[in-house]
N, C-alpha and C positions, 0 to 999 in steps of 0.2 A: 463615371470618374469625377470626382471634383478637381476645380482650376488649380487647388494646394496640392494635388497630389501629384497633378500636370508636370505641374512648374518644378516640385521636387524630385520628378523624372527628369526633366531635361536639365537640372542643374547634373544631376548626377552623370548624367550621361557626356555631358560637355566638360565639368570639372578635369577629368585626367588631362584630356584634352589642351587645357588653357594654363596644364601646371598646377591647377589648386588643390590643394589637398583640404580635404573635407575634415570635420573636427569625428571621429571615432566616436556611435554612437555611444549613450550611459549605459553601464553595466547593470542589469537589473540589480536591486536591493534585498535581499526574501525580509518580509515586515513576521519574524516570530512571534509565535505566542506566548503569551505571560505563564509565567509556572510559578508553580507554590513549591514550596521545600516544606515538611513537616519536622518538627523537632522537638524528641521528646527528650526531657529531663532528666538525666539517669542518676534520680535519687526518690526517696520514700516521700510521698505526702506532693501538696502542693508549694511550687512556688509563688509566693505572696509577699505584700509588702515592699520593701526596700530591693529585698533580691529581686522580686519581681521588677522594678523599675529599674534596677542594676544590667538586667536581663536584657530586657529592651533595648537600653541604649548601648549597652555592650553589641549585639549582634547586629544594630546600624552602622557602627561603628567597625565592626571587624568585615563589614562586608564595602566597607568603604576603601578598607583598605587593599582590597583586588580590582578596585576603580570601578566600583558599582555604587553609584550613588542614587538617591531616590527611593531606596526598595524598600517595602510596607509591611512592617512586624504588628502581629497582631495575636491575642491569645486565640484558641479556640481548646474548651477544657481546660488539662492540663497541661497542651502540648502548645509550643509557639511555631505561627505561621509565617513566612518569608516569600514575599510576593515580587519575583523580577520578571520586572519588564524593562528589557534596557532596550529598547526603541527597532535603532534601524541597526540590525548585526549582517558584516559581509558574509556569514554561513552559520551552519545549524554547529558544524565542528566548532566554531568558537562560544557558540552560545555555552557547547556542552560542558568546554573546558573549563567556564566562568561559573558554573554550575558545581565544578568539580574540587575547584579553588575553593568557593564559599566555603563547601563542606571538610575542606581541610581546615583551613585558617579559623575558625567557628572552633574547633576543640585545641587548636595552637595553645601552646600554655607552657611559660618557662616559669617553673616554680621560684618563688622568693623567700628569702629569711632575713630577717636583719634583727642577730643578738647580740647578747653584751658579751663581750670577752671575758674572762677573768682576769681579776688584778694581777693575778700572780701566774700567767699563762705560762710564762717562760719560766720559770721556776721550777711548776708542776712537768712541763715536759723532762724536766734534767733531772728530776727526781728517780733514784737508782732503778725502782721496777718498773715504773712507765717505760724508761729508757728502755730494759730487756724486752719487756712485751712489745715495744715497736720497732726494733730490732728483730726478734722475730714474726713482727708481722710484716716486712719489708723482704725479708729472705722468703717466707713464704709466697709473696707478690710476683716475685721473680722468679721462683719454680711455675705459679700458673702462667705467667705472660709466656715463658718458653714450650710448658705443654698444657693448654690451657684443655685441650681433648681429658685430659685426666683427672679434672675435679666437677664435680657438679655445680658449682658457684666459685665466684672469685673472693679470697679470706678478705675479711671486716675488721676494719681498724680496731682495736681492742678496747673494751672499755676501760675506764679509770679505776686502779685498784680499789676495795671498800675502805683499806684502810685511810685514803682521803680524804674520808666523810665527804665527798664532792657526788649526792643523787643526783641533783640537778643542772649537772657538768659534763660534756661527751669532749671528744678525742675528733678535731680533725683536721684533717691533711691540704695544703694547696701547694700548688707547683712555684717554686722561686727560678727563673728565668733568667741568665747571665747577657746583657744587654752586648756584650763583646763577643762571643763567640754562639748566642742560642742555645746554648746546653743548660740543662734544668735540673735540680733536682727537687725532692719533697720538704718539706717543713710540715712541722706539727703546732695545733693551737690551742687552748681549752676553753670551748665556749656554751654560753649557757642551751639545757635543750629546748626547745620548740615548746614543749608541753609543760616546762614547767615555766616559760615566761608567759604562757597562756594562761597560766594558773593567777601569776601576778598581771595580766590585762596589759601588757609590756609587751604583748610582739605582733610585729608587721609584716605582712605575710602580700603577695602577688594580688589579692584581692581588692586591698585597699591602694591599688593604684590606679591613679585617674588619667595618666597620661606617659608616654614613653619619647623618646627621639632622641638621633645619632648627633652629635654636635661631631661637626667634620674635623672642626679646625682644633678642637680640646681631644678629639679622638677616645669621648666617653660619652656613655648612656645619661641624659639627663632624665630625671624622673620626678614625676610629680603626684604628691599623695592625694586623697582625698581628707575630705576634712577630719572626720573620725581617725582616719591614719598619719595624720599631719600630728592630732593629738596624744595619740600616742606616743610617735616617736620623739614628740615631744618632752613627756612624763620619761620615757628612757633616758634620754640625753640629759636631762636635767640632773640625775644623781649622778652623773660620771665625773669624774674628776677631770679639769678643762687641760688639755696639751698632756694627759698620761695615758687614760683609760681608752680600748679602742671598741669599735663598732662594728661587727664581722658581720660582710655581707652574703648570702650565699647564693646563688643560682643553680635551679636541676640539683641540688643539693653539695656543688663543689663552693668551697670559699675561694671567692675572687679577687677580694679585695678587706683588710679590715684597718679600713683609716684612724688614725687618733683624732678624737671628739677634742676641736678646739672652742665649741661655742654648742649653745642649745639649738638642735636642730626642729624644723617644723615639716612642712610641706614638701619642698623640693631637697635635691638632693643629687648628686652623680656617683654613677656607678666606673670604675675605670681597671685596666687591668686587664681590660680582653682585646684580642685582635679586631680586625674588621668585619670575617665572615661570622665571628662570635658574637659581635655586636648585633650586625644584621640579623643573625639568627636569634638572639635574646632580648631584639626590641620587640620583633613580631609577635612573641610569646608575653611579653609583659604589655602587651599594648591596651587595655583595658581588658583583662580573662573576663571570660562568665564566670560568675559567681558559682556555676552549677555546670557540668557537662553534658552536653547534649548529646542525640544520635538521630541522623537523619533517616525517618522511616519509610520515607513517601517521596517520590518528585512526582507533581500530576499538574495537569492542565487545569486554565482558570476558564470557568463560562462568563464573560463579561457582561 
């Protein structure tokens, strides 16, 4: 028996008698093995060039959203590999939960569209034929909400009548909430179709989002676009009548706001009209989405 061991034994025996409380022995922390997630792009062909660069950066950024910094991202064939080494983790359960969170956050995406509102939107919505179509639609929606089991799918907003000769535009609905009692009702707006905007090279989507963050003071989402996205938005708003024309912002297919454009916009703008829960959900999906969805096809250990 060593002298040190003998002294420790004596101290342990005498400490309770002397009223001295010895520190608890440190809990053992498991050093967990490194793991790799194998991500398979859900698209045809290879992800190359600008898409590959954005893919690597987006995967890294999305991992940081769940508090995991310093992950290594690399290519293997057409797949992407994410090496996870979280150092000292209290438990295997927490380690597994972290991997689950990564799988979820990688494919979390908020669809975003910035679209031109037709200059005569209010007049078009009041058109007699359009009004009748919307009344029929609202009646069908009430019936569907009362007995959804009787329908194969929810009613869809009707297309604009052909006589209006607006094939590049569509009707969208938005909820107007009363600030007094919180009650709400739906109104409608005529906005450009995404495919029509794409043909004019004036379509801005979530794929051009560089970053998104919640402004807790102003209660909106601050959005920063890529250089290409900012250029597209500038060209889109440059042709609008300042102080009159509106820009529709759709998230996951729903119109959340349509602000009047007072100046040419660039890489930065904000999204209002959402409650706190919606802002938190939307900002996670907007924050640098992957340009191509991925599927986690394997979790495997790594030989160092």
